[in-house]
Each structure stands twice: as structure tokens, then as C-alpha cells.
C-alpha positions in Angstrom: -107.4 -19.5 -99.8 -110.3 -17.5 -101.1 -109.8 -14.1 -102.6 -110.9 -11.2 -100.3 -113.3 -9.9 -102.9 -115.5 -13.0 -102.3 -115.7 -12.4 -98.5 -119.4 -11.3 -98.5 -120.4 -14.4 -100.6 -118.4 -16.8 -98.4 -119.8 -15.1 -95.3 -123.4 -15.5 -96.6 -122.7 -19.1 -97.5 -121.5 -20.1 -94.1 -123.9 -18.0 -92.1 -126.8 -19.4 -94.2 -125.5 -22.9 -93.8 -125.1 -22.8 -90.0 -128.3 -20.9 -89.3 -130.3 -23.1 -91.6 -128.8 -26.2 -90.1 -129.6 -25.2 -86.5 -133.0 -23.5 -87.1 -134.3 -26.3 -89.3 -133.4 -28.9 -86.7 -135.2 -26.9 -84.0 -138.3 -26.2 -86.1 -138.5 -29.8 -87.3 -138.2 -31.1 -83.7 -141.0 -28.6 -82.6 -143.3 -29.6 -85.5 -142.8 -33.4 -85.6 -140.7 -34.5 -82.6 -138.2 -37.2 -82.8 -140.1 -39.5 -85.1 -138.7 -42.5 -87.0 -137.8 -40.5 -90.2 -136.8 -37.3 -88.3 -133.4 -37.1 -90.0 -134.8 -37.2 -93.6 -137.5 -34.6 -92.7 -134.9 -32.4 -91.1 -132.4 -32.7 -94.0 -135.1 -31.8 -96.5 -136.1 -28.8 -94.3 -132.4 -27.8 -94.1 -131.9 -27.7 -97.9 -135.1 -25.7 -98.4 -134.1 -23.3 -95.6 -130.5 -22.9 -97.0 -131.8 -22.3 -100.5 -133.7 -19.3 -99.0 -131.2 -18.1 -96.5 -128.1 -17.9 -98.7 -129.6 -15.3 -101.2 -131.4 -13.4 -98.4 -128.2 -13.1 -96.3 -126.3 -12.0 -99.5 -128.7 -9.1 -99.9 -129.5 -8.2 -96.3 -126.1 -8.5 -94.6 -124.6 -5.3 -96.3 -127.8 -3.4 -95.3 -127.5 -4.6 -91.7 -123.8 -3.8 -91.6 -124.6 -0.2 -92.6 -127.3 0.1 -90.0 -125.0 -1.3 -87.3 -122.2 1.0 -88.4 -124.4 4.1 -87.9 -125.7 2.9 -84.5 -122.3 1.9 -82.9 -120.5 4.7 -81.1 -117.1 5.4 -82.6 -114.4 6.0 -80.0 
């Protein structure tokens, strides 16, 4: 198992991977449709999206967590 101190990095990795995978598929489909080389276009878009998403999530997630923590009513 992975040490708890790496939780944010592991979260950012998987969130970035899943979101990039799904979003790149949708945007690739919207832009080019299901063409003959769709898979190669999509995979290229996925890697580019993931390369952006992982560091962005690593930086933005703690900020979003703090905002949500302030907005949510504590019972």
C-alpha cells in the first residue's frame, strides 16, 4: 500500500487520469467523429490532457478543498 503522506499526489494522479481519459474521448469525438484513426488521435489527446491535468489538480485540489470546507455547514 501507499503511505498516507502521498494521498494528495495519488488522488491527483487518478483524478487526472480518469478525467483526462473521459474528457479527451468526448472532445476528440466532437472534433473529428469516429474516423478511421480515432483511437490514435484520442490516445494522443489523452496523454497531452493528462500531462496538463496532473500538475493542475495537484495545485488546485487543496485550494478547492479549503473553499468547500468553508462553504459546507458543519453539524
